[in-house]
C-alpha positions in Angstrom: -120.1 -24.0 -55.1 -122.9 -26.5 -54.6 -124.6 -24.4 -52.0 -124.5 -21.3 -54.1 -126.1 -23.2 -57.0 -128.7 -24.6 -54.7 -129.7 -21.1 -53.5 -130.1 -19.9 -57.1 -132.4 -22.8 -57.9 -134.6 -22.1 -54.8 -134.9 -18.5 -55.9 -135.9 -19.5 -59.4 -138.5 -21.9 -58.0 -140.0 -19.2 -55.8 -140.1 -16.8 -58.7 -141.9 -19.4 -60.9 -144.4 -20.2 -58.2 -145.1 -16.5 -57.7 -145.6 -16.0 -61.4 -148.1 -18.9 -61.6 -150.0 -17.6 -58.5 -150.3 -14.2 -60.1 -151.4 -15.7 -63.4 -154.1 -17.9 -61.7 -155.3 -14.9 -59.7 -155.6 -12.8 -62.9 -157.5 -15.6 -64.7 -159.8 -16.0 -61.7 -160.5 -12.2 -61.7 -161.3 -12.3 -65.5 -163.6 -15.3 -64.9 -165.4 -13.6 -62.1 -165.9 -10.4 -64.2 -167.1 -12.5 -67.2 -169.5 -14.4 -65.0 -170.9 -11.1 -63.5 -171.4 -9.7 -67.0 -173.1 -12.9 -68.2 -175.5 -12.9 -65.2 -176.4 -9.2 -65.7 -177.0 -9.8 -69.4 -179.0 -12.9 -68.7 -181.2 -11.0 -66.2 -181.8 -8.2 -68.6 -182.8 -10.6 -71.4 -185.0 -12.6 -69.1 -186.7 -9.5 -67.9 -187.4 -8.3 -71.5 -188.7 -11.7 -72.4 -191.1 -11.8 -69.5 -192.1 -8.2 -70.3 -193.0 -9.3 -73.9 -195.0 -12.2 -72.6 -197.0 -9.9 -70.4 -197.6 -7.6 -73.4 -198.8 -10.6 -75.4 -201.2 -11.6 -72.6 -202.6 -8.1 -72.3 -202.9 -7.8 -76.1 -204.9 -11.0 -76.3 -207.2 -9.8 -73.5 -207.7 -6.5 -75.2 -208.7 -8.0 -78.5 -210.9 -10.7 -76.8 -212.7 -8.2 -74.5 -213.4 -5.9 -77.5 -214.8 -8.8 -79.5 -216.9 -10.1 -76.6 -218.4 -6.6 -76.1 -219.5 -6.9 -79.7 -221.1 -10.2 -79.1 -218.5 -12.4 -80.8 -217.4 -15.3 -78.5 -213.8 -16.4 -79.0 -211.5 -18.5 -76.9 -208.3 -16.8 -75.5 -205.4 -19.0 -74.7 -202.8 -16.7 -73.1 -200.3 -19.5 -72.5 -200.1 -20.3 -76.2 -200.7 -16.8 -77.3 -203.7 -17.8 -79.4 -207.2 -16.3 -80.1 -209.3 -19.2 -81.3 -212.4 -19.0 -83.5 -214.5 -22.2 -83.9 -215.2 -23.6 -87.4 -218.9 -23.2 -86.8 -218.6 -19.4 -86.7 -216.8 -19.2 -90.0 -217.3 -22.2 -92.3 -219.7 -24.9 -93.3 -218.4 -28.5 -92.7 -215.8 -29.4 -95.4 -215.9 -26.0 -97.0 -213.3 -23.2 -97.1 -215.6 -20.3 -98.3 -216.5 -18.1 -95.3 -220.3 -18.0 -94.8 -222.1 -14.7 -94.5 -222.3 -14.6 -90.7 -218.6 -15.7 -90.6 -217.7 -12.7 -92.8 -219.3 -10.4 -90.3 -217.3 -12.1 -87.5 -214.0 -11.7 -89.5 -214.8 -8.0 -90.0 -215.2 -7.6 -86.3 -212.0 -9.4 -85.7 -210.1 -7.3 -88.2 -211.2 -4.0 -86.8 -210.5 -5.1 -83.2 -207.1 -6.5 -84.1 -206.1 -3.4 -86.0 -207.1 -1.1 -83.1 -205.0 -3.1 -80.7 -201.8 -4.1 -82.7 -201.2 -0.5 -83.9 -200.9 0.8 -80.4 -197.3 1.9 -79.8 -196.8 -0.4 -76.8 -197.7 -3.5 -78.9 -196.5 -2.4 -82.3 -192.8 -2.5 -81.3 -193.0 -5.8 -79.6 -195.0 -7.9 -82.1 -193.1 -10.1 -84.5 -195.7 -12.2 -86.3 -199.4 -12.8 -86.4 -200.1 -16.3 -87.8 -203.6 -17.1 -89.2 -203.7 -20.9 -88.8 -206.2 -23.3 -90.2 -206.9 -26.6 -88.3 -209.2 -29.5 -89.0 -210.3 -32.7 -87.3 -208.8 -36.1 -88.0 -211.5 -37.3 -90.4 -209.9 -37.5 -93.9 -211.4 -35.5 -96.7 -211.1 -36.2 -100.4 -213.4 -34.5 -102.9 -213.3 -32.4 -106.1 -212.1 -29.4 -104.1 -209.7 -30.7 -101.5 -207.5 -33.8 -101.7 -206.7 -33.7 -98.0 -207.2 -31.8 -94.8 -203.9 -30.0 -95.5 -205.5 -28.3 -98.5 -208.7 -27.5 -96.6 -206.9 -26.1 -93.5 -204.5 -24.0 -95.6 -207.3 -22.6 -97.9 -209.4 -21.7 -94.9 -206.4 -19.7 -93.4 -205.8 -18.0 -96.7 -209.5 -17.1 -97.2 -209.6 -15.7 -93.6 -206.5 -13.6 -94.2 -207.8 -12.3 -97.6 -211.1 -11.2 -96.0 -209.1 -9.5 -93.2 -206.9 -7.5 -95.5 -209.8 -6.6 -97.7 -211.6 -5.1 -94.6 -208.4 -3.4 -93.4 -206.1 -2.7 -96.4 -203.5 -1.3 -94.0 -202.8 -4.8 -92.7 -200.7 -5.2 -95.9 -198.3 -2.5 -94.7 -197.8 -3.7 -91.1 -194.2 -4.7 -90.5 -192.2 -5.7 -87.4 -189.1 -3.9 -86.3 -187.0 -6.0 -88.7 -189.0 -4.8 -91.6 -190.8 -8.1 -92.2 -194.5 -8.4 -92.8 -196.4 -9.2 -89.6 -199.1 -11.4 -91.0 -198.7 -14.9 -92.2 -200.9 -17.9 -93.1 -200.4 -21.6 -92.4 -202.4 -24.8 -92.5 -201.9 -27.7 -90.1 -204.7 -30.2 -91.0 -205.3 -32.4 -88.0 -201.7 -32.5 -86.8 -202.1 -29.9 -84.0 -205.2 -30.8 -82.0 -206.2 -28.8 -79.0 -204.3 -30.3 -76.0 -205.9 -28.8 -72.9 -209.6 -29.3 -73.3 -209.8 -32.8 -71.9 -211.7 -34.1 -75.0 -211.1 -37.2 -77.0 -210.1 -36.2 -80.5 -212.0 -39.3 -81.9 -215.3 -38.1 -80.5 -217.6 -35.6 -82.3 -217.2 -33.1 -79.5 -213.4 -33.4 -79.7 -213.4 -33.2 -83.5 -215.6 -30.1 -83.4 -213.1 -28.4 -81.0 -210.2 -29.1 -83.4 -211.9 -27.6 -86.4 -210.9 -23.9 -85.9 -209.0 -20.9 -87.0 -206.3 -19.8 -84.6 -204.8 -16.3 -84.6 -201.4 -16.8 -83.0 -199.3 -13.9 -81.7 -195.5 -14.2 -81.6 -193.5 -11.5 -79.9 -190.1 -10.2 -80.9 -187.2 -11.9 -79.1 -185.2 -9.8 -76.6 -182.3 -7.9 -78.2 -178.9 -9.0 -77.3 -177.0 -6.4 -75.3 -174.0 -6.5 -77.6 -176.3 -6.1 -80.7 -178.0 -3.1 -79.1 -174.7 -1.5 -78.1 -173.3 -1.9 -81.6 -176.1 0.1 -83.3 
């Protein structure tokens, strides 16, 4: 009697072990499949992101080369996605009104920018174009501007207003989410140029920080699940 009961117990133990082994093998298979899916999806998203960065670089170069052919010298920072215009081209010191020669420069910028961003290869990939105003670290306080925040923001707005007056179609440029592409922002002295090796407390360093930046932001890669669900 005891031996028979012992044999039944051994059989149950073997069955339980087999079931656990099958379960672990099934879970391992699911994990491997999930990992493979994640890696494939990650590679796809990374590839699309890299492709968008390449598009941004080419777009900046296209605008910059077009402007340089017209005699307008601008600085292109492909790493940051920025086209930089020095203050001296657009404004008098401490003022937000664009001077006459600056107005001609903004007209050149607007036309070149419009020609480039409306190309099919760029239009679908572009999320936002920021017009950014930047100042040096010398405080300003007068009857027009209480601080560099007001000055930098008003300069960005005035630049944008002139751009869309030159090219009214800028007002109807939207990204693939239906959002307006153009936006304005002012940063005062809080975002000095980082890679020019200049001391921000010297006149040369301050001059480099007084600028308008046109910053290009690309659309993030679409998630594979989001794309499949549409």
